[in-house]
C-alpha positions in Angstrom: -0.1 0.0 0.0 1.1 3.4 -0.6 0.8 6.6 1.8 -2.4 7.5 0.6 -4.0 4.0 0.8 -2.8 3.6 4.2 -3.9 7.0 5.5 -7.6 6.3 4.1 -7.7 2.9 5.7 -6.7 4.6 8.9 -8.9 7.5 8.7 -12.3 6.1 7.7 -12.5 4.9 11.3 -13.2 8.4 12.2 -16.5 7.8 10.2 -17.1 4.7 12.0 -16.3 2.9 8.9 -14.2 -0.1 8.2 -11.9 -0.4 5.2 -10.5 -3.6 3.2 -7.6 -3.3 1.0 -7.4 -5.4 -2.1 -3.9 -5.9 -3.5 -5.0 -7.2 -7.0 -6.4 -4.1 -8.0 -5.1 -1.8 -5.4 -8.6 -0.8 -4.3 -10.1 0.1 -1.0 -13.7 -0.8 0.1 -15.6 1.0 2.8 -18.1 -0.5 4.8 -20.5 1.0 7.4 -22.3 -1.5 9.7 -21.6 -4.2 7.3 -22.8 -2.4 4.2 -20.3 -1.6 1.4 -20.8 2.3 0.7 -17.8 3.2 -1.2 -15.1 2.1 -3.7 -12.1 3.9 -3.8 -9.9 3.0 -6.8 -8.0 4.7 -9.7 -8.1 8.0 -7.8 -12.0 8.0 -7.5 -14.3 7.5 -4.7 -17.3 5.8 -6.1 -20.7 5.6 -4.3 -22.5 2.1 -4.0 -26.2 2.1 -5.1 -29.4 2.0 -3.0 -27.7 3.2 0.0 -30.0 4.6 3.0 -30.1 8.2 4.3 -27.6 7.3 7.1 -25.3 5.3 4.7 -25.3 8.1 2.0 -24.4 10.5 4.9 -21.4 8.2 5.8 -20.4 8.0 2.1 -20.5 11.9 2.1 -18.1 11.9 5.1 -15.9 9.2 3.4 -15.7 11.2 0.3 -14.5 14.4 2.1 -11.9 12.5 3.8 -10.8 11.1 0.3 -10.5 14.7 -1.0 -8.7 16.1 1.8 -6.3 12.9 2.0 -5.6 13.0 -1.7 -4.8 16.5 -1.4 -2.1 16.5 1.4 -0.6 13.2 0.4 0.1 14.5 -3.0 1.4 17.9 -1.6 3.5 15.6 0.9 5.2 13.4 -1.7 6.0 16.0 -4.1 6.9 18.6 -1.3 10.5 19.7 -0.5 12.2 19.0 2.8 11.8 22.1 5.4 14.9 23.5 6.8 13.5 25.2 10.1 15.5 25.2 13.4 12.1 24.9 15.3 11.1 21.7 13.4 12.5 18.2 13.6 13.6 16.4 10.6 11.0 14.8 8.3 8.7 17.9 7.6 8.1 18.5 4.1 6.4 21.7 2.6 3.0 21.4 1.6 2.0 25.2 0.7 3.5 28.6 0.9 2.3 31.9 0.3 4.6 34.9 1.2 6.1 34.2 4.4 3.0 32.0 5.4 4.0 28.1 5.1 2.3 24.8 5.7 4.2 21.5 6.2 3.6 17.9 7.1 5.6 15.0 8.5 4.5 11.2 8.2 4.7 8.3 10.8 3.8 4.9 9.7 1.9 4.2 12.6 0.2 7.4 13.8 -0.2 9.0 10.2 0.3 12.8 9.7 1.2 15.7 11.7 0.7 19.4 10.2 2.6 22.7 11.2 1.8 26.3 10.1 3.9 29.5 10.7 4.5 32.9 9.3 8.0 34.2 9.0 9.8 34.3 12.3 6.6 33.2 14.4 6.6 30.0 16.3 5.2 26.9 14.6 1.7 25.9 15.3 1.1 22.1 15.2 -1.9 20.3 14.2 -3.0 16.5 14.0 -6.3 17.7 12.1 -5.7 18.7 8.5 -8.8 21.0 8.4 -7.6 22.9 11.3 -4.1 23.2 9.8 -5.4 24.4 6.4 -8.0 26.9 8.0 -5.2 28.3 10.0 -2.9 28.6 7.0 -5.8 30.2 4.8 -6.1 32.8 7.5 -2.3 33.4 8.1 -1.7 33.8 4.4 -4.6 36.2 3.7 -6.2 33.5 1.2 -9.5 34.3 3.2 -10.8 36.7 5.8 -10.9 35.1 9.2 -14.1 37.0 10.1 -15.8 35.5 7.1 -15.0 31.9 7.6 -17.7 29.2 8.3 -16.0 26.5 10.6 -15.4 23.1 8.9 -18.4 21.6 10.8 -20.6 24.3 9.4 -19.4 24.2 5.7 -19.9 20.1 5.9 -23.5 20.5 7.4 -24.4 23.0 4.5 -22.8 20.8 1.9 -24.6 17.6 3.2 -28.0 19.5 3.4 -27.6 20.3 -0.5 -26.1 16.8 -1.2 -29.1 15.1 0.7 -31.7 17.5 -1.2 -30.3 16.6 -4.5 -30.1 13.0 -3.6 -33.2 12.3 -2.0 -35.9 15.1 -3.2 -37.5 13.8 -6.6 -39.7 16.8 -6.9 -36.9 19.2 -7.8 -37.2 20.7 -11.2 -34.3 21.0 -13.6 -33.7 24.7 -12.7 -33.6 23.8 -9.0 -31.2 21.0 -9.6 -29.0 23.0 -11.7 -28.9 25.8 -8.9 -28.1 23.4 -6.2 -25.5 21.8 -8.1 -23.7 25.1 -8.6 -24.0 25.7 -4.5 -22.6 22.1 -4.0 -19.7 23.0 -6.1 -19.0 26.4 -4.4 -19.1 24.8 -1.2 -16.7 22.1 -2.0 -14.2 24.7 -3.2 -15.0 26.8 0.2 -14.3 23.6 2.0 -11.1 22.7 0.3 -9.8 26.5 0.7 -8.2 26.1 -2.7 -4.7 25.5 -1.2 -3.7 23.7 -4.3 -4.0 26.7 -6.3 -2.0 28.7 -3.7 0.7 26.3 -3.7 1.0 26.4 -7.3 0.9 30.3 -7.4 4.0 30.4 -5.0 6.0 27.8 -7.1 5.6 30.0 -10.0 7.3 32.8 -8.5 
């Protein structure tokens, strides 16, 4: 298994789910209470059909984890080693905008640790990626700290839109199009567009 597969196997437990890795096709099957809800393979997280409302909510959470883990694993594997006297060896840069930086280290047993700092300020450490990226987004000026929904609020809003699209058969085509647009915007807001921020820095 690669780092991404190990991380997704470890972290789906946060959603009260279990995962099984199949070496023959490098796929991960995710189950909730004995029911298969997702298949992760070839860079995609596919939803199983005929899920209940509770199972669909669990799939939504797994898909959010999938997006996050894909994001930071890719950035870590391509990141440069960090030279900072306040950090131990093993940290790699994930993102940098100006003097604001975000880095991560990986441990086979405990997974990832994240750190964020600005210039000469003392680094702040996180075990939660969402907390770290929100700190980085505010510190770097990507977003206004006074206008941020916290991650739980954004996820709740996203799931409300997701559930409405999934289960309300009375929606007309205009409403479906409108809600799909909102869902895409919320997904971007949740992700904080860190990948774009990192690319902007490396072009300089």
